[in-house]
Every structure is written in structure tokens, then in C-alpha cells.
C-alpha positions as CSV (number, residue, x, y, z in Angstrom):
1,M,-7.0,4.4,12.9
2,R,-6.0,7.7,14.5
3,R,-4.2,9.1,11.5
4,K,-6.8,8.8,8.7
5,D,-4.4,10.5,6.3
6,K,-2.1,7.5,6.6
7,E,-4.8,4.9,6.2
8,I,-4.7,2.6,3.2
9,K,-8.3,1.8,2.1
10,D,-7.6,0.2,-1.2
11,K,-8.2,-3.5,-0.6
12,E,-5.9,-4.5,-3.6
13,L,-3.0,-2.5,-2.1
14,I,-3.6,-4.1,1.3
15,E,-3.5,-7.6,-0.3
16,Q,-0.3,-6.5,-2.2
17,I,1.4,-5.5,1.1
18,I,0.6,-8.9,2.5
19,Q,1.9,-10.7,-0.6
20,N,5.1,-8.7,-0.6
21,A,5.9,-9.1,3.1
22,Q,8.6,-11.6,3.9
23,I,7.7,-12.1,7.6
24,C,4.4,-12.1,9.5
25,R,4.3,-11.3,13.1
26,L,1.8,-13.2,15.1
27,A,0.5,-11.7,18.4
28,L,-1.1,-14.0,20.9
29,A,-2.4,-13.5,24.5
30,E,-3.0,-15.6,27.4
31,G,-4.4,-13.9,30.5
32,D,-2.3,-10.8,31.0
33,Q,0.7,-12.2,29.1
34,P,1.2,-11.1,25.4
35,Y,3.5,-12.9,23.1
36,V,4.7,-12.0,19.6
37,V,6.6,-14.3,17.2
38,P,7.8,-13.7,13.6
39,L,6.8,-16.4,11.2
40,N,7.1,-17.5,7.6
41,F,3.7,-17.6,6.1
42,G,1.4,-17.9,3.1
43,Y,-1.7,-16.0,2.3
44,R,-4.7,-16.9,0.1
45,D,-8.4,-16.0,0.2
46,K,-8.2,-13.9,3.4
47,T,-6.5,-16.8,5.2
48,V,-3.0,-16.7,6.6
49,Y,-1.2,-20.1,6.9
50,F,1.9,-20.9,8.9
51,H,3.6,-24.0,10.3
52,S,5.2,-24.9,13.6
53,A,6.4,-27.7,15.7
54,T,3.4,-29.6,17.3
55,Q,4.4,-28.5,20.8
56,G,5.6,-25.3,22.4
57,R,4.5,-22.0,23.8
58,K,2.8,-20.7,20.6
59,I,0.8,-23.9,20.2
60,D,-0.2,-23.9,23.9
61,M,-1.3,-20.3,23.7
62,L,-3.3,-20.9,20.4
63,K,-5.1,-23.8,22.0
64,N,-6.1,-21.6,25.0
65,N,-7.0,-18.5,23.0
66,P,-7.3,-18.8,19.2
67,K,-7.9,-15.0,18.7
68,V,-4.8,-13.5,17.2
69,C,-3.4,-10.3,15.6
70,L,-1.1,-10.4,12.6
71,E,1.3,-7.7,11.3
72,F,2.9,-7.4,7.9
73,T,5.4,-4.7,6.9
74,T,6.9,-3.8,3.6
75,D,8.9,-1.0,1.9
76,L,10.8,-0.1,5.1
77,E,13.2,2.9,4.7
78,L,14.9,4.9,7.4
79,V,14.5,8.7,7.0
80,R,17.4,10.6,8.4
81,A,17.2,14.3,9.4
82,E,19.3,17.1,10.9
83,K,17.3,17.1,14.2
84,S,16.6,14.0,16.2
85,C,12.9,14.5,16.4
86,D,12.7,14.7,12.6
87,W,14.0,11.1,12.0
88,G,11.5,8.6,11.0
89,Q,10.6,5.5,8.9
90,R,8.7,5.1,5.7
91,F,6.8,1.8,5.4
92,N,3.5,0.2,4.5
93,C,1.9,-2.2,6.9
94,V,-1.2,-4.2,7.5
95,I,-2.7,-5.2,10.8
96,A,-5.1,-8.1,10.7
97,F,-7.3,-9.9,13.3
98,G,-8.6,-13.4,13.1
99,E,-9.1,-16.7,14.7
100,A,-6.5,-19.5,14.4
101,R,-7.4,-23.2,13.9
102,M,-5.2,-26.3,13.6
103,I,-5.4,-28.1,10.2
104,E,-5.6,-31.8,10.9
105,D,-6.3,-33.4,7.5
106,N,-3.1,-34.3,5.6
107,D,-4.5,-33.1,2.2
108,A,-5.5,-29.8,3.7
109,K,-2.0,-29.5,5.4
110,R,-0.3,-30.2,2.1
111,D,-2.4,-27.5,0.4
112,A,-1.6,-25.0,3.1
113,L,2.1,-25.8,3.0
114,D,2.0,-25.3,-0.8
115,V,0.5,-21.8,-0.2
116,I,3.5,-21.0,2.2
117,M,6.0,-22.4,-0.3
118,A,4.4,-20.4,-3.2
119,H,4.8,-17.2,-1.1
120,Y,8.5,-17.7,-1.1
121,G,8.8,-18.9,-4.7
122,G,9.0,-22.6,-4.0
123,K,6.8,-25.3,-5.5
124,G,6.1,-27.6,-2.5
125,G,4.2,-30.8,-3.0
126,D,6.7,-33.2,-1.5
127,Y,5.6,-33.6,2.1
128,S,5.9,-37.1,3.5
129,D,3.3,-38.4,5.9
130,G,6.0,-38.6,8.5
131,K,6.8,-34.9,8.2
132,L,3.2,-34.0,8.2
133,K,2.7,-35.9,11.5
134,I,5.3,-33.8,13.3
135,T,4.3,-30.5,11.8
136,A,1.5,-28.3,13.0
137,V,-0.2,-26.3,10.3
138,I,-2.3,-23.4,11.3
139,A,-4.8,-21.3,9.4
140,V,-6.0,-17.9,10.5
141,K,-9.1,-16.7,8.8
142,V,-8.9,-12.9,8.7
143,S,-11.9,-11.1,10.1
144,T,-10.7,-7.5,9.8
145,M,-7.6,-5.8,8.5
146,T,-6.4,-2.2,8.1
147,G,-3.5,-0.8,6.1
148,K,-1.2,2.1,6.9
149,G,1.2,3.9,4.6
150,L,4.0,6.1,5.8
151,G,5.8,6.7,2.6
């Protein structure tokens, strides 16, 4: 990180930022084509979970290149100023890298979906086999992450 004075080193604070984020941005790449998509997610034990349709651009890209980058932002606040160049933003963010894998087992899918539901205050647990069949559930095991605070 270039600005060491903005780096968040406290692992608990980094985890808190992830837990407080409402959206996760997933960055994928295939050849020279990047792709970023916002997602609902859940997080537990250094693993990010999300769900998707079983087909589409995101799934195709994940199958071809499972290495991903994730971004989480919280505490966003616009800072206004007299001069244009003095405007800015206050925020906390986490950038994480990892490798995605499809969860195939229905019990593991249910568990991952419960993690997602818990993140948003839901209880989950009522996923039919039919719904699970048409839902891709993906886990990203985080290998590295950094935090940045501008507030």
C-alpha cells in the first residue's frame, strides 16, 4: 500500500469492515478483459460466499480463471470544501484476493446460503432441492487482504 498512514493493520477492524459492508464487489479477469460485479455476500472464517445463476458471464469467467479480487467499503462520507481539489471522501475499505470454487454439495450450499442470510439479518434454512439445483453457490477462500481508512 502506497499510503502507509492510511493502512489498517488491525485484523479485527478489517474483519469488522467486511461484516459491516452491504455489498461486495467481485473483480474477475479473462485474458485482457476485466469485469467487476457487485454482489450480496456472506463472510465466515476468511471465506466469502455468494450465490448466482448457474450460467452467465460471471460463472464462465470463474470457470476459466478462479483467481479473484474482492472489495468492501463502509462508512462512506462525502467531504465538501471551498476548492475543487480539496473535496474528497471518507471511507474504510478492504481489498482481498483469493480463489473461487463452486460448492456442489447441497448441505454445504445450504450452510453457505445461511452465512449470506445471516449477514443481512435473515435466518435462512429453507432452501428446497429445486432451488439449490438452479443456484450456483461460490466460496472464495481469502489468501490476502489489506485495509485502508480515510476517515
